N, C-alpha and C positions, 0 to 999 in steps of 0.2 A: 420382863422380852430376854432376860438370858436362858431363862425358862422353854419362849416360843422359839430362840432358835436351838434347843440344844435337840426338841419334840421332831424338828424338823431335818434335821443332821440324820434322825436317825433314822427315817422311811426310806427304801429303803424304792419304790416304786416307783414313777414319775408321777402316777397319778394319783401316787399319797399324797403329792404335793405338791397334784397343784391343786385336789381339793383343800388340807389346809389353808395351802394361798390364798388360797378364796374365802373362807372364813373367815379366813386376819380382818378381809379386810372388808371384807359382806359384815364382822360385829363392829365396827370404825374404839373408838372409846372405850366401845363397853369389854368387860369381860367374853359374851358369847356370844352371837344374832342372835334373831326372832325366825322361827321361819317363814313368815314372811320377807327376811331380810333374801332368802336366799335364793335366785333364777338358777331352777336347773339348766335353762337352757343352759345356763355365761359357759357351763361346761355339758356341752353336748357330748363328747363325746364315753368320759364317765356313765352313760343313763344306764346304762344296760348293766356298771357295775352297783349303782343306787341302793339304798331300802331307806325308810324310814320309818322310829319303829316309833310308835306312839305313847308316853307314859303319863298321860292325865287322870288317866284311877290308876297314881301309882305300875312302880316296876311290878308287882305282883298280876296283878290288868296289863300288862306292855302288852302290843301288841306291831305288829309290818302293816304302816299304812300304805307302803307302798313295797314294791321289791320291783327289780331291775330284771329285768329275763336271763340276764346272769348268773342270779340268786340263784337262779330252779335247777339248774344244774348244776349251782356250789352245794347245796341242801339237797336236791334230790327227788324237792314236788314244791306248789306252787306255795311259796309262803304268802302271798299277799294275804291282807286278814285274818292270818295266825297267834297268837296265838304265842311270846314267847315260849312259850313252854311247851309247847305242840312244837315248836323251830329246832333248840335245842334238849332234849331229852337223855339219861343213858349217862357214861357213863361224863360227855362231856359238858351237861346242864348247870353241875355248881358253876365252871367256869366262866360261862359264858355271863349265867348269875353274876357270878363276879364283878365282871369286867362291868356291865351294866346299870349297875348298883352300885359302881366307884364311881365311876361316867356321871351319872344324875348324883350323886350328891356331894360330892366335887367342883360339878361343873370344869371339868377338866377337862383333854382331848384324851381318847388313847389308843395306839400303834400296838404290829404285833403278830404273830405266825403263827400259825395250829399248823399242826397234821389231822387231818380225818374233825371237820372242824364240829359234825354233830351225827348220829349214830350210821354209816353204814356207807359213811363221810373216806371211809379210812386210806382211798384215791388217791383223797385231795387232799394239795397244803394251803394251806390262806391268806394272806392278806391281809389282814382286816383295821381300818382303822372308822373307829366310832367317832365322833365330835358333837358335842350339848349343844341343843338351840332352845333358848326359854325365851316364851310371850313378856313375860314380863322383866326380865333384865334381872334375879334371881333363880324362882327355882324352871330343870329344866323337868321339858316335859314331854318333848319330843330328840331323838338321837340321831343322827344323820351319819352313818354310814355308807360305807366307799366295803363290802367284801370280792381282793383279786385274788383268783385262783391257776396256785399250777399244778403238772400230774407230781404225783411221786414216784419214782422210779427206784425201783430194789439197792441198795447198795448205797444207795446214799446215805445223805447223813440226816438221823429226823429227827427236828424241832419237839420240845419238849412244853408244848402248856406255858408249866406254870414256871421257866427259864424267858421267856419272851415278855410278856403283853406290859404294858406301861406309860401311866396314867402320873401326866404328867402336870401341873398346876399354871391355871392361867398363870395373865398377869397380874401381878397386887394381887395374891396370892399366899397364904404365910411362908407356907412350905417350898423350898426346898425342889424335893422333888419327889415323889409318891411313886412305889414298883407294887406289883404284891409278890407278898416272898410263897 
């Protein structure tokens, strides 16, 4: 319970808190909900910012099963049906691979803010949230994404990605907090 409160307190965008609360509610007493538990019509305002990553073939075969219309603006391309390695290339590929791998391995939600979420998108500051989903209640087979962008203004503080991603354990997880160093 304490880690849940700590994660929610760190979410700076209202949409992140709204989706996180719905994800938690959908899980009930389980560590994470399944895809079937998630009804996108319960969060209609967030739909343009939501994506679903399919990991059933493993992290290296992961792909965007669906992506809201705003994600095309954020990543500069249509990403529905695209593999993670096609969306996250260049210097940001390792950053995103670590995040998605960690969420899939721990079964824990993650959030952060990154400047330039993908190659050629340096003008975008992205507030992201990643929530694990599991059909069998144990293995993460999908990741629910919420990506909300803000324009980067010259002279503003530039967030460095290695300082802002956080992955906290879900209830009953053995460690108090995990984050990237």
